[in-house]
C-alpha positions as CSV (number, residue, x, y, z in Angstrom):
1,M,-63.5,-12.8,-58.7
2,A,-63.7,-16.5,-58.7
3,G,-65.4,-16.9,-62.1
4,N,-67.3,-15.1,-64.8
5,T,-70.6,-13.3,-64.1
6,I,-73.6,-12.9,-66.3
7,L,-76.2,-10.2,-66.0
8,Y,-79.5,-11.1,-67.7
9,R,-82.4,-8.9,-68.8
10,G,-85.3,-10.4,-70.7
11,S,-88.1,-8.6,-72.5
12,L,-90.1,-8.1,-69.3
13,K,-91.0,-4.4,-69.0
14,S,-93.8,-4.3,-66.4
15,C,-94.1,-4.0,-62.7
16,N,-96.7,-4.5,-60.0
17,Y,-95.6,-1.3,-58.4
18,H,-96.7,2.1,-59.8
19,C,-94.1,4.6,-58.8
20,S,-94.7,8.0,-60.4
21,Y,-91.1,8.3,-61.7
22,C,-90.9,4.8,-63.3
23,P,-91.9,4.1,-66.9
24,F,-92.3,0.4,-66.4
25,S,-95.3,0.9,-64.1
26,K,-97.2,2.4,-67.0
27,H,-97.0,-0.6,-69.2
28,K,-99.3,-3.6,-68.7
29,E,-97.9,-6.5,-70.6
30,S,-100.1,-8.8,-72.6
31,M,-100.2,-12.5,-72.1
32,R,-98.3,-12.8,-75.4
33,E,-95.5,-10.5,-74.1
34,L,-95.3,-12.4,-70.8
35,Q,-95.2,-15.7,-72.7
36,T,-92.3,-14.3,-74.8
37,D,-90.4,-13.4,-71.7
38,R,-91.0,-16.8,-70.2
39,Q,-89.8,-18.6,-73.3
40,Q,-86.7,-16.4,-73.5
41,W,-85.8,-17.1,-69.9
42,I,-86.4,-20.9,-70.2
43,R,-84.2,-21.0,-73.3
44,F,-81.5,-18.9,-71.6
45,C,-81.5,-21.1,-68.4
46,R,-81.2,-24.2,-70.5
47,S,-78.3,-22.8,-72.5
48,L,-76.5,-21.5,-69.4
49,A,-76.8,-24.9,-67.7
50,E,-75.2,-26.5,-70.8
51,R,-72.3,-24.1,-71.1
52,A,-71.6,-22.8,-67.6
53,A,-68.6,-25.1,-67.3
54,V,-66.9,-24.3,-70.6
55,L,-67.5,-20.5,-70.2
56,D,-66.5,-20.6,-66.5
57,I,-69.8,-18.9,-65.4
58,R,-70.3,-19.1,-61.7
59,A,-72.8,-16.2,-61.0
60,L,-75.9,-14.8,-62.5
61,L,-77.8,-11.6,-61.7
62,V,-81.2,-10.9,-63.3
63,A,-81.5,-7.1,-63.7
64,P,-85.0,-6.7,-65.2
65,Y,-86.9,-3.7,-66.4
66,G,-89.7,-4.2,-63.9
67,E,-90.4,-6.9,-61.4
68,A,-89.5,-10.4,-62.3
69,L,-90.0,-12.4,-59.1
70,I,-93.8,-12.2,-59.2
71,H,-93.6,-14.6,-62.1
72,S,-93.1,-18.3,-61.3
73,W,-90.8,-19.1,-64.3
74,Y,-88.0,-17.0,-62.7
75,W,-88.2,-19.0,-59.5
76,R,-88.1,-22.3,-61.5
77,G,-85.1,-21.0,-63.4
78,F,-83.3,-20.1,-60.2
79,A,-84.0,-23.5,-58.8
80,E,-82.5,-25.2,-61.9
81,L,-79.4,-22.9,-61.9
82,T,-78.7,-23.1,-58.2
83,R,-78.6,-26.9,-58.5
84,L,-75.6,-26.7,-60.8
85,Q,-72.5,-27.7,-59.0
86,R,-70.4,-25.0,-60.6
87,T,-72.8,-22.2,-59.7
88,D,-71.9,-20.1,-56.7
89,A,-74.6,-17.4,-56.7
90,V,-77.9,-16.7,-58.6
91,G,-80.2,-13.8,-57.9
92,A,-82.2,-10.8,-59.0
93,Q,-83.0,-7.2,-58.4
94,T,-86.5,-7.1,-56.9
95,N,-88.9,-4.8,-55.1
96,L,-89.5,-7.8,-52.7
97,S,-93.2,-7.7,-53.2
98,F,-93.7,-11.4,-53.9
99,P,-95.2,-13.8,-51.3
100,V,-92.1,-15.1,-49.5
101,A,-93.5,-18.4,-48.1
102,S,-95.1,-19.7,-51.3
103,S,-92.3,-18.5,-53.5
104,M,-89.6,-20.2,-51.4
105,E,-91.7,-23.4,-51.2
106,Y,-92.1,-23.4,-55.0
107,F,-88.3,-22.8,-55.3
108,R,-87.4,-25.6,-53.0
109,Q,-89.9,-28.1,-54.4
110,A,-88.2,-27.4,-57.8
111,G,-84.9,-28.4,-56.2
112,G,-83.5,-25.0,-55.6
113,C,-80.5,-24.4,-53.3
114,G,-81.3,-21.5,-51.0
115,D,-77.7,-21.1,-49.9
116,K,-76.9,-19.8,-53.4
117,L,-79.8,-17.4,-53.8
118,R,-79.0,-13.7,-53.6
119,L,-81.5,-10.8,-53.7
120,W,-80.9,-7.1,-54.3
121,A,-84.0,-5.6,-52.7
122,S,-85.0,-2.1,-53.7
123,F,-87.2,0.1,-51.4
124,H,-89.9,2.2,-53.1
125,P,-91.2,4.9,-50.7
126,E,-94.3,5.6,-52.8
127,M,-95.5,2.0,-52.6
128,V,-94.4,0.4,-49.3
129,S,-93.8,1.4,-45.7
130,V,-90.5,1.0,-44.0
131,S,-91.9,-1.6,-41.6
132,R,-93.4,-3.6,-44.4
133,F,-90.2,-3.6,-46.4
134,A,-88.1,-4.5,-43.3
135,K,-90.5,-7.4,-42.5
136,Q,-90.1,-8.8,-46.1
137,C,-86.3,-8.6,-45.7
138,G,-86.6,-10.4,-42.4
139,R,-88.7,-13.1,-43.9
140,M,-86.1,-13.8,-46.6
141,L,-83.3,-13.8,-44.0
142,D,-85.4,-16.3,-42.0
143,E,-85.5,-18.5,-45.1
144,G,-81.7,-18.5,-45.2
145,V,-81.4,-16.2,-48.2
146,R,-78.7,-13.5,-48.4
147,L,-79.8,-10.1,-49.5
148,C,-78.8,-6.4,-49.6
149,A,-81.3,-3.6,-49.5
150,G,-81.3,-0.1,-50.9
151,A,-83.0,3.0,-52.1
152,V,-82.4,6.2,-54.1
153,A,-80.6,8.9,-52.2
154,N,-83.4,11.4,-52.6
155,P,-82.9,14.3,-50.1
156,K,-86.6,14.4,-49.7
157,Y,-86.5,10.9,-48.2
158,L,-83.4,11.2,-46.1
159,E,-85.2,10.5,-42.9
160,V,-86.9,7.5,-44.5
161,C,-83.5,6.1,-45.4
162,R,-82.4,6.6,-41.8
163,Q,-85.4,4.7,-40.7
164,I,-84.7,1.8,-43.1
165,R,-81.2,1.5,-41.7
166,K,-82.5,1.3,-38.2
167,A,-85.1,-1.2,-39.1
168,L,-82.8,-3.7,-40.8
169,P,-80.3,-6.0,-39.1
170,A,-76.7,-4.6,-39.0
171,E,-75.5,-7.4,-41.3
172,V,-77.7,-6.3,-44.2
173,Y,-75.9,-3.8,-46.3
174,L,-78.1,-0.8,-47.1
175,W,-76.9,0.9,-50.3
176,L,-77.9,4.2,-51.7
177,N,-78.0,5.1,-55.4
178,R,-77.4,8.6,-56.7
179,M,-80.6,10.2,-57.7
180,D,-81.0,10.6,-61.4
181,G,-82.7,13.8,-62.6
182,Q,-81.6,15.9,-59.6
183,K,-80.7,19.2,-61.2
184,R,-78.1,20.2,-58.6
185,P,-75.3,18.5,-56.8
186,Y,-75.7,17.1,-53.3
187,T,-74.8,19.6,-50.6
188,E,-72.0,18.7,-48.3
189,E,-74.5,18.2,-45.5
190,E,-76.6,15.8,-47.7
191,Q,-73.5,13.9,-48.8
192,R,-72.3,13.4,-45.2
193,A,-75.8,12.4,-44.1
194,F,-76.1,9.7,-46.9
195,E,-72.6,8.5,-46.2
196,E,-73.5,7.9,-42.6
197,I,-76.2,5.5,-43.9
198,D,-74.1,4.0,-46.8
199,P,-70.3,4.4,-46.3
200,F,-69.8,3.6,-50.0
201,F,-72.2,6.3,-51.3
202,F,-69.2,8.4,-52.4
203,R,-68.6,6.0,-55.2
204,E,-72.0,7.1,-56.7
205,L,-70.7,10.7,-56.9
206,S,-67.5,10.1,-58.9
207,Y,-67.7,7.4,-61.6
208,P,-64.6,5.7,-63.0
209,Q,-63.5,6.2,-66.6
210,A,-64.6,3.4,-68.9
211,D,-61.9,0.7,-69.4
212,C,-62.7,-2.4,-71.4
213,K,-59.7,-4.2,-70.0
214,Q,-61.4,-4.3,-66.6
215,C,-64.6,-5.9,-68.0
216,E,-63.5,-9.3,-69.3
217,K,-65.2,-11.5,-66.7
218,R,-68.6,-9.9,-66.9
219,L,-71.2,-10.1,-69.8
220,F,-74.7,-8.7,-70.2
221,V,-77.2,-10.8,-72.0
222,E,-80.6,-9.7,-73.3
223,G,-83.6,-11.9,-73.8
224,D,-83.0,-12.4,-77.5
225,G,-79.4,-13.2,-76.9
226,T,-78.0,-9.8,-77.7
227,L,-74.7,-9.3,-75.9
228,R,-73.2,-6.2,-74.3
229,T,-70.2,-5.7,-72.1
230,C,-72.6,-4.3,-69.5
231,N,-76.0,-2.8,-69.2
232,L,-74.7,0.5,-70.6
233,G,-72.5,-1.0,-73.3
234,M,-72.8,-1.1,-77.0
235,R,-74.4,-4.0,-78.9
236,Q,-71.8,-6.6,-79.8
237,K,-71.7,-8.5,-83.1
238,R,-71.8,-12.0,-81.5
239,N,-75.0,-13.4,-80.0
240,W,-75.2,-15.4,-76.7
241,Y,-76.4,-18.4,-78.6
242,E,-73.4,-18.3,-80.9
243,L,-70.8,-18.4,-78.1
244,A,-68.8,-21.6,-78.0
245,S,-65.9,-21.5,-75.5
246,D,-65.1,-17.9,-74.6
247,F,-66.6,-14.5,-73.9
248,P,-66.3,-11.9,-76.7
249,K,-63.7,-9.2,-76.4
250,P,-65.3,-6.3,-74.4
251,E,-66.4,-3.2,-76.4
252,C,-67.4,0.2,-75.1
253,R,-67.8,3.7,-76.3
254,R,-68.8,5.3,-73.1
255,K,-66.6,7.7,-71.2
256,F,-67.6,6.6,-67.7
257,C,-69.1,3.6,-65.9
258,S,-72.1,5.6,-64.6
259,C,-74.1,3.1,-62.6
260,Y,-73.4,0.3,-60.1
261,L,-74.2,-2.5,-62.5
262,A,-71.5,-1.1,-64.8
263,Y,-68.7,-0.3,-62.4
264,A,-69.2,-3.2,-60.0
265,G,-68.5,-5.7,-62.7
266,R,-65.0,-4.4,-63.3
267,E,-62.0,-6.3,-62.2
268,D,-60.4,-3.3,-60.4
269,F,-63.6,-2.9,-58.4
270,G,-63.6,-6.5,-57.4
271,R,-60.0,-6.3,-56.3
272,A,-61.0,-3.7,-53.7
273,G,-62.4,-6.6,-51.8
274,D,-65.3,-4.9,-50.0
275,F,-68.0,-6.9,-51.7
276,G,-66.6,-10.4,-51.9
277,E,-66.1,-12.6,-54.9
278,Y,-69.1,-11.3,-56.8
279,P,-69.5,-7.6,-56.2
280,L,-72.5,-7.2,-58.5
281,F,-74.7,-8.7,-55.9
282,R,-73.9,-5.7,-53.7
283,M,-73.3,-7.6,-50.5
284,L,-70.5,-6.9,-48.1
285,K,-68.3,-9.9,-47.5
């Protein structure tokens, strides 16, 4: 990978979607809570801009609990960070429900560079149709924004996943996550079917053993500055706002890297070369 990558998650824990399986759809944040998230994000963006060069940070992925891109402050932060000469890629996980035209106009008016914007778009079958989701993806592509798209590999929605693949342009990678909470393994037939849609689905079925030595170029930052090696990692002693010139030594007590955000930030995953210089954005090179 060309430089260090930061994953960021603020205090935002709400969503405009209301999927039955998701806890963040149940929480309606107060104005005070939203203001806290806004202040945390602004402070983080300012500090990242100041220290990107000395910490060799070239990419940022926002991985929120909920939906961040319906809030204008994230778009303004993206605009500020994509203007940095040293930055290669900035983006977020999103349900893609925001208004594309007005959001991109706001982003560009704030000086944002669309060539550096990356979106990880998640399909939610309880909330949006395949055609609506595909149209939103198309609108972003028309705006010159790179994206990937994906869904949970729920056997119940196998045919829907096939429909999404057909509806999206061939150059858009469609990933599938292993379904949490399934009380049985996938059948061989199900696995083959999902691998026909996502040829890398097999990686979701056999996670690599944790290895801190592979995680030195990736850091997870929470809204209050709490640091972790990744989204699954243990809390570290140092705070983001205390870092001076280097990342802290990675620490981990887990046995396996059991989600994409964990294993895709590893150096050995990046060396496989399938997802380019910044694999956490989940886009085929």
